[in-house]
C-alpha positions in Angstrom: -82.2 25.2 -35.1 -80.3 25.7 -38.2 -76.9 24.3 -38.8 -75.5 27.8 -38.8 -76.9 28.5 -35.3 -75.4 25.4 -33.9 -72.0 25.6 -32.3 -69.2 23.8 -34.1 -68.5 20.5 -32.7 -65.3 20.3 -30.5 -62.2 19.1 -32.4 -61.6 15.5 -31.6 -58.0 14.0 -31.2 -57.1 10.4 -31.4 -55.0 9.2 -28.5 -52.6 6.4 -29.3 -52.2 4.1 -26.3 -49.1 2.0 -26.0 -48.4 -0.6 -23.4 -45.0 0.5 -22.1 -45.3 -0.8 -18.6 -43.9 1.6 -16.1 -41.9 3.6 -18.7 -42.5 7.4 -19.0 -43.1 8.6 -22.5 -41.8 12.1 -23.1 -44.1 13.8 -25.6 -42.4 17.2 -25.7 -38.8 16.3 -26.4 -36.8 19.2 -27.8 -34.7 19.0 -30.9 -31.0 18.5 -30.6 -29.5 22.0 -31.2 -26.2 20.5 -32.3 -22.7 21.8 -31.5 -21.9 25.6 -31.5 -19.8 26.8 -34.4 -16.1 26.1 -33.9 -14.0 29.2 -32.8 -10.4 28.9 -33.8 -7.7 29.8 -31.2 -4.9 32.2 -31.7 -2.5 29.4 -32.1 -4.7 28.0 -34.9 -4.5 31.3 -36.8 -1.0 32.5 -36.2 2.0 30.2 -36.7 4.2 32.5 -34.5 1.9 32.1 -31.5 1.8 28.3 -32.2 5.6 28.1 -32.0 5.6 30.2 -28.9 3.1 27.9 -27.2 5.2 24.9 -28.2 8.2 26.5 -26.5 6.2 27.2 -23.4 5.2 23.5 -23.1 8.8 22.5 -23.6 9.9 24.9 -20.8 7.3 23.5 -18.4 8.6 20.0 -19.1 12.2 21.1 -18.6 11.2 22.8 -15.3 9.8 19.4 -14.2 13.0 17.7 -15.0 15.0 20.3 -13.0 12.6 19.9 -10.1 13.1 16.1 -10.0 16.9 16.5 -9.9 16.7 19.2 -7.3 14.5 17.0 -5.0 17.2 14.3 -5.1 20.0 16.7 -4.5 18.1 18.3 -1.6 17.5 15.0 0.0 21.1 13.9 -0.2 22.9 17.3 0.2 20.9 19.0 2.9 22.0 17.3 6.2 19.7 16.3 9.0 21.4 16.6 12.4 20.1 14.5 15.3 18.1 16.7 17.8 18.1 19.8 15.5 14.6 20.3 14.1 15.9 23.2 12.0 17.8 20.9 9.7 14.7 18.7 9.4 12.6 21.7 8.3 15.2 22.8 5.8 15.5 19.3 4.3 11.7 19.0 4.0 11.4 22.5 2.6 13.9 22.0 -0.3 12.7 18.4 -0.9 9.1 19.6 -1.1 9.9 22.5 -3.5 11.8 20.1 -5.8 8.9 17.6 -5.9 6.4 20.4 -6.3 8.3 21.7 -9.4 8.5 18.2 -10.8 4.8 17.6 -10.5 3.6 21.1 -11.5 5.9 21.2 -14.5 4.4 18.0 -15.9 0.8 19.1 -15.0 1.0 22.6 -16.4 2.9 21.5 -19.5 0.4 18.9 -20.4 -2.5 21.2 -19.8 -1.0 24.0 -21.9 -0.3 21.5 -24.7 -3.9 20.2 -24.7 -5.4 23.7 -24.6 -3.3 25.5 -27.1 -1.9 22.9 -29.5 -4.0 19.8 -29.6 -7.1 19.7 -31.8 -9.9 21.9 -30.3 -12.8 20.7 -32.5 -15.8 19.6 -30.5 -17.0 16.1 -31.1 -19.9 13.9 -30.0 -19.4 10.2 -29.4 -22.6 8.3 -29.4 -22.9 5.6 -26.8 -22.8 2.1 -28.2 -22.4 -1.4 -26.9 -18.7 -2.4 -26.4 -17.8 -5.3 -28.5 -14.6 -7.3 -29.0 -15.0 -7.8 -32.7 -12.3 -7.3 -35.3 -14.2 -4.2 -36.5 -14.1 -2.7 -33.0 -10.4 -3.3 -32.6 -9.7 -1.8 -36.0 -11.7 1.2 -35.0 -9.7 1.5 -31.8 -6.5 1.6 -33.8 -8.0 4.2 -36.0 -8.9 6.3 -33.0 -5.4 6.1 -31.6 -3.9 7.1 -34.9 -6.4 10.0 -35.1 -5.5 11.1 -31.5 -1.8 11.0 -32.4 -2.4 13.1 -35.5 -4.6 15.7 -33.7 -2.2 16.0 -30.6 0.9 16.1 -32.8 2.6 13.6 -30.5 4.6 12.0 -33.3 5.0 15.2 -35.3 6.1 17.5 -32.4 9.2 15.7 -31.5 10.6 18.3 -29.2 7.5 18.3 -27.0 7.3 14.5 -27.1 11.0 14.1 -26.0 10.8 16.6 -23.2 7.6 15.0 -21.9 9.2 11.6 -21.9 12.2 13.0 -20.1 10.0 14.8 -17.5 7.8 11.7 -16.8 11.0 9.5 -16.6 12.5 11.7 -13.9 9.4 12.4 -11.8 9.4 9.0 -10.0 13.1 9.3 -9.2 12.7 11.3 -6.0 10.2 8.7 -4.7 12.6 5.9 -5.6 15.4 7.6 -3.6 13.2 8.4 -0.6 11.5 5.0 -0.3 14.8 3.1 -0.9 16.4 5.1 1.9 13.7 3.8 4.3 15.2 0.3 4.0 17.9 -0.7 6.4 21.5 -0.2 5.2 22.3 -3.8 6.1 20.8 -6.9 4.5 17.0 -7.0 5.0 17.0 -10.6 6.2 19.9 -10.1 8.6 18.1 -7.0 10.0 15.2 -9.1 11.3 17.0 -12.4 11.9 18.2 -11.4 15.4 16.4 -9.6 18.2 17.3 -8.6 21.8 16.2 -12.0 23.1 19.1 -14.2 24.3 19.6 -17.1 26.7 18.6 -15.9 30.2 16.6 -12.8 29.1 13.7 -12.4 31.5 10.2 -12.0 30.0 8.9 -8.6 31.2 5.6 -6.8 30.9 5.2 -4.2 28.1 5.8 -1.3 28.7 6.8 -1.3 32.4 9.6 -3.9 32.1 8.4 -5.9 35.2 9.6 -9.5 35.1 6.9 -12.2 34.9 6.8 -15.2 37.2 5.4 -18.4 35.8 2.8 -18.4 38.6 1.5 -15.1 37.4 0.3 -16.5 34.1 -3.1 -18.1 34.5 -5.0 -20.2 31.9 -6.8 -17.9 29.5 -4.6 -14.9 30.2 -2.5 -13.1 27.6 0.6 -11.0 28.3 2.3 -8.5 26.0 6.0 -9.2 26.6 9.3 -7.5 25.9 12.9 -8.4 27.0 13.7 -7.0 30.4 16.8 -5.3 29.0 14.6 -3.2 26.6 13.5 -0.9 29.4 17.1 0.4 29.8 17.4 1.3 26.1 16.8 4.9 25.1 14.7 6.1 22.2 17.8 7.5 20.5 19.4 4.1 20.9 16.8 2.3 18.7 14.2 1.5 21.4 11.3 1.4 19.0 13.2 -0.7 16.4 14.2 -3.3 18.9 10.7 -3.4 20.4 9.2 -4.0 17.0 11.5 -7.0 16.6 11.2 -8.5 20.1 7.5 -8.1 20.9 6.0 -11.3 22.1 2.6 -12.6 23.2 2.6 -14.9 26.2 -0.3 -17.2 26.9 -1.1 -20.3 29.0 -3.2 -23.2 27.7 -4.3 -26.4 29.4 -1.6 -29.1 29.1 -4.1 -31.6 27.6 -4.9 -29.1 24.8 -1.2 -28.4 23.9 -0.1 -30.3 20.9 3.7 -30.0 20.7 6.2 -31.6 18.4 8.7 -33.9 20.2 11.5 -31.6 19.1 9.8 -28.6 20.7 8.6 -30.2 23.8 11.0 -28.2 25.9 10.1 -24.8 24.3 7.2 -24.2 26.7 6.8 -24.4 30.5 3.8 -26.0 32.1 1.5 -25.0 29.3 3.0 -21.4 28.9 4.0 -20.6 25.3 5.5 -17.5 23.7 5.1 -16.4 20.1 6.2 -13.4 18.1 3.5 -10.7 18.1 4.4 -9.7 14.5 2.0 -11.2 11.9 3.7 -13.2 9.2 1.4 -11.7 6.6 2.4 -8.0 6.5 3.7 -7.4 10.0 0.6 -6.2 11.9 0.5 -6.8 15.7 -1.3 -10.1 16.5 -2.9 -8.9 19.7 -6.4 -10.5 19.9 -6.6 -13.7 21.9 -9.7 -15.9 22.1 -9.7 -17.7 25.5 -12.1 -20.4 24.5 -10.6 -21.5 21.3 -7.0 -20.5 22.1 -6.7 -18.7 18.8 -4.6 -15.6 18.0 -6.3 -13.2 15.6 -4.6 -10.5 13.5 -6.9 -7.5 13.4 -5.6 -6.2 10.0 -6.5 -9.0 7.6 -8.0 -11.7 10.0 -5.2 -14.2 9.9 -5.8 -16.7 12.6 -3.2 -18.8 14.4 -3.7 -21.9 16.7 -1.8 -21.5 19.9 -2.3 -25.1 20.8 -0.6 -26.3 17.6 2.6 -24.2 17.3 0.7 -21.1 16.1 -0.3 -22.8 12.9 -2.3 -20.7 10.4 -5.9 -21.9 10.3 -7.4 -18.9 8.5 -6.5 -15.8 6.6 -3.7 -14.7 4.1 -0.7 -15.5 6.3 1.3 -18.4 4.9 3.6 -19.2 7.9 3.1 -19.9 11.6 4.2 -17.3 14.1 7.9 -17.8 15.2 8.0 -19.4 18.7 10.3 -18.1 21.4 11.8 -21.0 23.5 11.2 -20.3 27.2 11.8 -21.8 30.6 12.1 -20.5 34.2 15.1 -19.5 36.3 15.9 -20.4 39.9 13.7 -17.6 41.2 10.7 -18.7 39.2 10.8 -15.9 36.6 10.2 -16.8 32.9 13.3 -16.5 30.8 14.2 -17.1 27.1 16.3 -20.1 26.2 17.6 -18.3 23.1 16.6 -15.9 20.4 14.0 -16.8 17.8 15.3 -19.5 15.5 14.0 -17.7 12.3 13.4 -14.2 11.1 10.2 -12.6 12.5 7.6 -10.8 10.5 6.2 -11.1 7.0 7.3 -14.0 4.7 9.3 -13.2 1.6 11.5 -15.2 -0.7 14.9 -14.0 0.7 14.3 -15.7 4.0 14.5 -19.2 2.5 17.1 -21.1 4.5 17.2 -18.6 7.4 16.0 -21.2 9.9 18.4 -22.6 12.5 18.5 -26.4 11.5 20.3 -27.3 14.8 17.7 -25.8 17.0 14.7 -26.6 14.9 15.0 -30.2 13.6 12.3 -30.1 11.0 12.1 -32.0 7.7 13.2 -30.4 4.5 9.6 -29.9 3.3 8.7 -28.2 6.6 11.8 -26.0 6.4 10.8 -24.8 2.9 7.2 -24.2 3.9 8.2 -22.1 7.0 10.7 -20.2 4.9 
């Protein structure tokens, strides 16, 4: 057969083989189309509209400042009367409106500034390894300067100053609100004394039933309040007093109880009482391990050894639980010898020295550690 009669041989392609492991090679990658052409805004083309947008941003920031001031005024000026939920609703309404204006003013002002006045040119920033070289730091300074130039932060002094004023005033309502949550009296004095006093009977929480020493068995745990607390109304500070005076009562074998000589009389026949308020952040220490005689705080796992004056053996707490001195009366009911000898609750620097040295004869080093 002639060469003309023969079919043309199939076109052959060379296939390059690369050892890329498990990597997938994309052979049909498309070309980067680039960025679309820049479309100028009205504020870029017309100076009048630019100035109008600038005034709008300023008005938003001024509105934010007015909202912050109104929130503070509403919180102070709108009274809340006990038992009248209408006054509570009015206070919350005006307070919420003021805070909403403060936050929305800053948000809308910043958004309008960015969309209408800052540079709108699209840019692409290629990924690169972050390095701490001098060149990188110099480039960072250059970027900040470029951002300042494009945003006009230094050049547009009116916007800048109103923004600073709005941001400075926005946190003030929160400062006023949270500060008012603190007690009017000294913080240490507010937790230095509880309802416990000499002769107060230990009672079950929440029934207020007095507890006899014979009712407390080894391995049991009782949630305890002063007997007088059951007669206190909720409008008379019942919850506040309960938060201060809550106690956990347990009984351990006498041979396991390791007491300091100065505190030998603080327990009764192996029965000990400790504040239920954790010395870390004030959570209720309510989990008792019968076999190890450990108290566990469920919030952050601080663990206290009941057999050794509630000493911290694990967790973030830095101070043992305050111990309530107890004994029994003539009828066999458990009673308190006195109030706690130190402030209950979380440790903080102001409590240094707020330990009764006459009732707790500890060394100076131990006093500072417990404080």
